PAGUBA-450933 format. One record per residue (C-alpha): x, y, z. Coordinates in steps of 0.02 Angstrom, whole numbers, plus 50000, padded with zeros to 5 digits. Example, Ala and Ser with C-alpha at 12.3 -4.5 7.8 and 13.67 -1.06 7.14 Angstrom:
<sites>
506154977550390;506844994750357;
</sites>
This chain:
<sites>
527405105052804;527195088252881;527695074352733;527075055952766;527425038652630;525795030652647;526195011852548;524285006752462;524414989852354;526044987952357;526645003752316;527255018852427;526325038152416;527455053452449;526165065352540;526115083252613;524915087652741;525095100752897;525925100353029;525315088853134;524615081253031;525385065352987;524925053253094;523035053353055;523605055452858;524395041952881;522855032252981;521705038452840;522835030752707;522905012652835;521415013052824;520745014552645;522375002152634;521464988352717;520074989652595;521324988452424;521834974952561;520024966352563;519724972052354;521134964452306;520764945352398;519094948652320;519664953952144;521554947952141;522684962552045;521654972351973;522844988251939;523104999552081;521925015952019;520705002151992;520824994552172;521145010252296;519755022052164;518705003752200;519335005452412;518845022552407;517105020152340;516955006952473;517425022352591;516385033152515;514885022252540;515065019252727;515175040952732;513565043752660;512735026752770;513635033952921;512975054752852;511015048052797;511125040553000;511865057253057;510285066052979;508825050253047;509755054353216;509375073353195;507915072353122;507475061553283;507955072253404;507105087353322;505405075953337;505875073653529;506145096553559;504445096953485;503635080353566;504465087253704;503935103053692;502465100753660;502055088853824;502575100453889;501425115253841;499875099753890;500425099454049;500775118854080;498795115454005;498115101854118;499115112154290;497785131054225;496285119254207;496765105454365;497035124454450;495545131854403;494375116554453;495245116554643;494925136254642;493015131054582;492675115854702;493585128454840;491945141954779;490765127754797;491245122054937;491035144355012;489675138154956;489145127355057;489865130755207;488875148255228;487455138655175;487895125555321;488475140255430;486745148955429;485455132455422;486625128055592;486285146655634;484325151055572;483395135555732;484905140955865;484235160055847;482605156055842;482515143956003;483125159956089;481845168756009;480515156656059;
</sites>
């Protein structure tokens, strides 16, 4: 079991942590300590407990704001995936419609071609018979 000594508002606190987590715990304590120091500058020495609680609330507020932002990003990402799915479906539908239109045009061209060939052949056959 690892142990770390951290200093908050001039007081040393001895904390235990998992092996290998010492540097992480020290970094967390340093971050919290910076908030304690900021509050001490703003409000003066109002007691360790009060400063640490206030700093903890500031850090918790940051965490909640980040969670809110993360939830917004997740929601935006889900909307983007849904929009993309809708767009993909629409694109597939348009491709099918376009293919149907092209086939219909090809059929009409075939009909026109047949009519044109019949009309061209008819006068020549009439001329042969005369």
